[in-house]
C-alpha positions in Angstrom: 13.5 27.0 -5.7 15.1 30.4 -6.2 13.4 31.8 -2.4 15.3 28.5 -0.9 18.3 29.9 -3.1 18.3 33.4 -1.4 17.6 32.5 1.9 20.7 30.3 1.6 22.8 32.1 0.3 21.8 36.3 1.1 21.9 37.1 4.3 19.1 39.8 5.4 17.8 39.5 2.2 14.6 40.8 3.2 16.5 44.5 3.1 16.4 44.8 -0.5 16.7 49.0 -0.4 20.3 47.9 1.3 23.0 48.5 -1.7 25.1 45.7 -0.7 21.8 43.5 -0.5 21.4 44.1 -3.9 24.1 43.5 -5.5 23.7 39.9 -3.8 20.3 39.3 -5.5 22.1 40.1 -8.4 25.2 38.8 -8.4 23.7 35.5 -7.4 21.5 35.8 -10.4 24.2 36.3 -12.5 26.0 33.4 -11.4 23.0 30.9 -11.8 22.9 32.4 -15.5 26.0 31.4 -16.2 26.0 28.0 -14.4 23.1 27.6 -16.5 24.0 28.7 -19.9 27.5 27.1 -20.0 25.5 24.3 -19.6 23.0 24.8 -22.2 25.2 26.6 -24.9 27.9 23.2 -24.8 25.0 20.7 -24.7 23.5 22.6 -28.2 26.5 22.9 -29.7 27.3 19.7 -29.4 23.6 18.7 -30.8 23.8 21.6 -33.2 27.4 20.0 -34.9 25.8 16.5 -34.3 22.4 17.2 -36.3 23.8 19.6 -38.6 21.2 22.2 -38.1 22.1 26.0 -37.9 18.6 26.8 -35.9 19.9 24.8 -33.1 23.7 26.2 -33.2 22.2 29.6 -33.5 20.1 29.0 -30.4 23.1 27.4 -28.8 25.5 30.7 -29.7 22.4 33.1 -28.2 23.3 30.7 -24.5 26.3 32.5 -25.1 25.5 35.8 -24.7 23.5 34.9 -22.0 26.5 33.9 -20.2 28.6 37.3 -21.0 25.4 38.9 -20.2 25.0 37.3 -16.6 28.9 38.3 -16.1 28.2 41.7 -17.0 25.4 41.8 -14.4 28.0 40.7 -11.7 30.7 43.3 -12.7 27.6 46.2 -13.2 26.0 45.1 -9.7 29.5 45.6 -7.6 30.2 49.0 -9.4 26.8 50.6 -8.6 27.0 49.3 -4.6 29.9 51.8 -4.6 28.7 54.0 -1.9 28.7 58.1 -3.5 32.3 59.7 -3.3 33.1 63.2 -4.3 32.7 63.1 -8.0 29.7 60.9 -7.9 27.6 62.6 -5.0 24.4 60.2 -5.9 26.8 56.9 -5.9 27.5 54.9 -8.8 23.6 52.8 -8.8 23.3 54.1 -12.8 26.4 51.8 -13.7 24.1 49.5 -14.3 21.5 51.3 -16.8 24.8 50.9 -18.8 25.3 47.2 -18.1 22.2 46.9 -19.3 22.9 48.6 -22.4 26.1 46.9 -22.8 24.1 43.3 -23.0 21.7 45.2 -25.0 24.2 45.5 -27.7 26.2 42.2 -27.8 22.5 40.8 -28.1 21.7 42.7 -30.9 25.0 42.3 -32.5 25.0 38.0 -32.0 21.2 38.5 -33.2 22.1 40.2 -36.6 25.2 37.6 -37.0 23.0 34.7 -36.8 20.4 36.6 -39.0 23.1 36.5 -41.6 24.2 33.1 -41.4 20.4 31.9 -41.2 20.0 33.4 -44.5 22.7 31.4 -46.2 21.2 28.7 -44.9 18.2 29.0 -46.7 20.4 29.9 -49.9 22.4 26.6 -49.6 20.0 24.5 -47.2 21.6 20.8 -45.7 19.5 18.3 -44.1 18.9 18.2 -40.4 19.3 14.8 -38.7 16.2 14.2 -36.0 17.0 12.3 -32.8 14.1 11.6 -29.8 16.9 12.0 -27.5 18.4 15.8 -29.1 14.9 16.5 -29.1 14.4 15.4 -25.1 17.2 17.6 -24.2 16.0 21.0 -26.5 13.0 20.4 -24.1 15.0 20.4 -21.2 16.2 23.8 -22.3 13.6 25.2 -22.5 12.4 23.6 -19.1 15.4 25.1 -17.7 15.1 28.9 -19.7 11.5 29.2 -18.6 12.9 28.6 -14.6 15.8 31.4 -15.5 12.5 33.5 -16.6 11.0 32.9 -13.5 13.8 33.6 -10.9 14.9 36.8 -12.8 11.5 37.9 -12.8 11.3 37.5 -9.0 14.4 39.1 -8.4 13.4 41.7 -10.3 10.4 42.8 -9.0 11.5 42.0 -5.5 14.7 44.7 -5.4 13.4 46.8 -8.8 16.6 45.8 -11.2 16.7 46.8 -15.0 19.0 44.4 -15.5 17.2 41.0 -14.2 14.0 42.4 -15.9 16.0 42.1 -19.0 17.5 39.1 -18.0 14.2 37.7 -17.6 12.7 38.9 -21.0 15.9 37.3 -22.5 15.4 34.0 -21.0 11.6 33.8 -22.1 12.6 34.6 -25.6 15.3 31.7 -25.7 12.4 29.3 -24.4 10.5 30.7 -27.4 13.3 30.8 -29.5 14.2 26.8 -28.9 10.6 26.2 -29.1 10.9 27.0 -32.9 14.4 24.8 -33.1 11.9 22.0 -31.9 9.5 22.8 -34.3 11.6 23.1 -37.1 12.9 19.3 -36.6 9.7 17.5 -36.2 8.3 19.9 -39.8 12.1 19.2 -41.4 11.1 15.2 -40.8 7.7 15.8 -43.1 9.3 18.6 -45.6 12.5 19.4 -48.2 11.4 23.0 -47.5 14.8 24.8 -45.6 13.0 25.0 -42.4 15.9 25.0 -40.7 17.4 28.0 -42.0 13.3 29.7 -41.5 13.4 29.2 -38.5 16.8 30.6 -37.5 15.9 33.6 -39.3 12.6 33.9 -36.7 15.0 33.0 -33.7 17.5 35.9 -35.0 15.1 38.2 -35.0 13.6 37.6 -31.9 17.0 38.1 -30.5 17.6 41.4 -31.9 14.0 42.5 -30.9 15.2 41.3 -27.4 18.3 43.2 -27.3 16.4 46.4 -29.0 13.4 46.6 -26.2 16.6 46.2 -23.3 18.2 48.8 -25.0 14.9 51.2 -26.0 13.9 50.6 -21.3 17.7 51.6 -20.5 18.1 54.4 -22.1 15.1 55.8 -20.8 16.2 55.5 -17.1 19.7 56.9 -18.5 17.7 60.1 -19.7 15.5 60.4 -17.2 12.9 58.1 -17.0 9.2 59.8 -15.4 8.9 58.1 -11.8 6.4 54.7 -11.7 2.4 56.1 -10.8 2.2 53.4 -7.8 5.4 55.1 -6.5 4.2 58.6 -7.1 0.8 57.5 -5.5 2.3 56.2 -2.8 5.0 59.3 -1.9 1.3 61.3 -2.1 -0.3 59.2 0.3 2.7 59.2 2.8 3.1 62.6 2.8 -0.4 64.1 3.0 -1.1 61.4 5.7 1.1 64.0 8.2 0.5 65.8 10.7 -0.3 69.3 9.9 0.1 69.0 6.1 -3.2 70.5 4.7 -1.8 69.7 0.6 1.3 68.0 -0.9 2.3 69.1 -4.3 5.2 69.8 -7.3 6.7 66.4 -6.6 9.9 65.9 -8.8 11.8 62.7 -8.2 15.1 61.6 -9.9 16.4 58.3 -10.0 20.4 57.8 -10.1 20.2 54.0 -10.4 18.7 51.3 -8.3 17.5 52.2 -4.8 19.5 55.7 -5.1 16.1 57.9 -5.9 16.2 61.5 -4.6 12.7 63.4 -4.7 11.5 66.6 -3.7 8.2 68.0 -2.9 5.8 71.2 -1.7 3.5 70.5 1.2 1.3 73.3 2.3 0.4 73.9 6.7 -1.6 76.4 8.2 0.3 80.0 8.8 -0.9 79.3 12.6 0.9 76.2 13.3 4.1 76.5 15.3 7.7 76.5 13.0 9.0 73.5 15.6 6.2 71.5 15.5 5.6 72.0 11.5 9.6 70.9 11.1 9.5 68.0 13.4 6.5 66.2 11.2 8.3 67.2 8.0 11.3 65.2 9.9 9.2 61.9 10.4 7.9 62.3 7.1 10.9 62.4 5.5 12.7 59.1 7.8 9.1 57.1 6.6 9.9 57.9 3.3 13.3 56.4 3.5 12.6 53.7 5.7 9.8 52.5 3.7 10.4 53.2 0.2 14.3 53.7 0.6 13.9 57.4 -1.1 16.0 60.6 -0.3 12.5 62.7 0.1 13.3 66.6 0.9 10.3 68.3 1.5 9.9 72.3 1.5 7.2 73.8 3.9 4.6 76.8 2.0 2.8 78.2 4.9 -0.3 78.8 4.0 -3.6 80.6 5.3 -6.8 78.6 6.1 -8.7 81.9 7.1 -10.9 81.7 4.2 -13.0 85.1 4.7 -8.7 86.4 4.6 -8.5 84.3 1.2 -11.3 85.7 -0.3 -10.4 89.5 0.4 -6.9 88.7 -0.8 -8.7 87.6 -4.4 -11.2 90.0 -4.9 -8.3 92.9 -4.0 -6.6 90.8 -6.7 -9.0 90.5 -9.3 -9.7 94.6 -8.8 -6.4 95.4 -9.0 -6.0 93.5 -12.2 -9.4 94.9 -13.9 -7.7 98.2 -13.2 -4.4 97.6 -14.8 -6.0 96.0 -18.1 -3.3 93.6 -19.0 -3.4 91.1 -21.4 -3.1 88.4 -18.4 -4.9 85.9 -16.1 -4.0 85.7 -12.6 -4.4 82.8 -10.1 -4.5 83.0 -6.3 -2.7 80.2 -5.2 -2.3 80.4 -1.8 -2.5 83.3 0.6 0.0 83.4 4.3 0.0 85.9 7.5 3.4 86.7 8.4 4.5 88.7 11.1 4.5 91.9 9.0 3.2 90.8 5.8 0.5 89.0 4.1 2.6 86.8 2.0 0.5 86.4 -1.3 1.7 83.5 -4.3 0.3 83.8 -7.3 0.7 82.0 -10.9 0.1 84.3 -14.0 -0.8 82.7 -17.7 0.0 85.4 -20.5 -3.0 85.3 -23.0 -1.2 86.8 -26.0 1.9 86.5 -27.8 4.9 87.6 -25.4 8.6 87.1 -25.8 10.7 85.7 -23.2 12.7 89.0 -22.7 9.4 90.4 -22.3 8.4 88.0 -18.9 10.5 89.6 -16.9 8.9 93.2 -17.3 5.5 91.7 -16.9 6.6 90.3 -13.7 8.2 93.4 -12.2 4.9 95.1 -13.2 2.6 93.2 -11.1 4.9 92.9 -7.9 5.7 96.3 -8.2 2.0 97.4 -9.0 0.4 94.9 -6.2 2.7 96.1 -3.3 2.3 100.1 -3.9 -1.8 99.5 -4.1 -1.4 96.8 -0.8 1.0 97.8 0.9 0.8 94.8 3.3 1.1 92.4 0.7 4.2 90.7 -0.2 3.9 89.4 -4.1 5.8 85.9 -4.9 5.2 84.9 -8.4 5.4 80.9 -8.6 5.0 80.3 -11.7 4.5 82.4 -15.6 2.8 79.8 -18.4 1.9 81.2 -22.0 -0.9 80.4 -23.8 -0.5 78.0 -26.8 -1.1 80.5 -30.1 -2.5 78.6 -33.2 0.0 78.9 -35.6 -1.8 80.2 -39.2 -2.0 78.4 -42.1 
């Protein structure tokens, strides 16, 4: 059903990387959520007051928070879809995460209030009246929430939306909460134990956990969550398949909101390749990543030699210099590239002893100056400095 609704309401619905299309997806889900939850809230509140059930009333107010969540998702979608400006060069995409965080706080707050009321209900229990008609309406509510879970999950996967993912999990928790209400009504027929209040507590805890889970996921994204493995894998597959690319490494991905991903990567290209040909190939890769993944990728070229004899000679000379220098370090040749007048040797070094940060620059200068004095046709570049971890004494 949701695919049919999307097809009717959203033009160019397949362009999921388009910010305007994403906004329409989220807004559509928000409006559907508001309509569904207004109906559920009204019906459940009426039922809860009629049968005097705190569990049903609690479940109704849980739907009220969902109305607020849907409204916030619509506002967040409109703000996050705004284009970049001078103050926000990468756009406003992270506002969607802020909206998710606000929703999480609302959910948690309501859950806490319902927990308090349910506890009071246990201390002062009241009779819950049972009705087959009411039971049927609650079962219908569960089915509606399962449908809401389904369409929110579909949209979340389609446009990679954190706020729809949160709405999906919130909907499934609501369906479980209403199921618990149904059980409390049925069991209440056979026992005088204050099951209604107990079920209210379970529902409240479920709501609070849902809020905490949404807040945790959103906070991770705002702080800079590591990219998903499938995204990293796909970028590497596309880049490594490019013309003249020998190897790709050093991928960094920065997310500024859904559909606002900026990345950079280093690629090794033979130093014998024409620079214009290499640049053309890299430009095509960047456009392909943008077209297929919606990611703004910057590719840095590292020219490397593919002459095995030359590489072997350089490694041997570097090892010989290190032995003579008697430095407490380990050096690895990362790459060798032949320039017009110099051989560019890129190194990684690991400090084997305990060295203060102030001494690192001095060590780097010693290596660069020492090797370039020894081998006049070398230009030394130190790519990384790692310090060996030293076990702490007891």
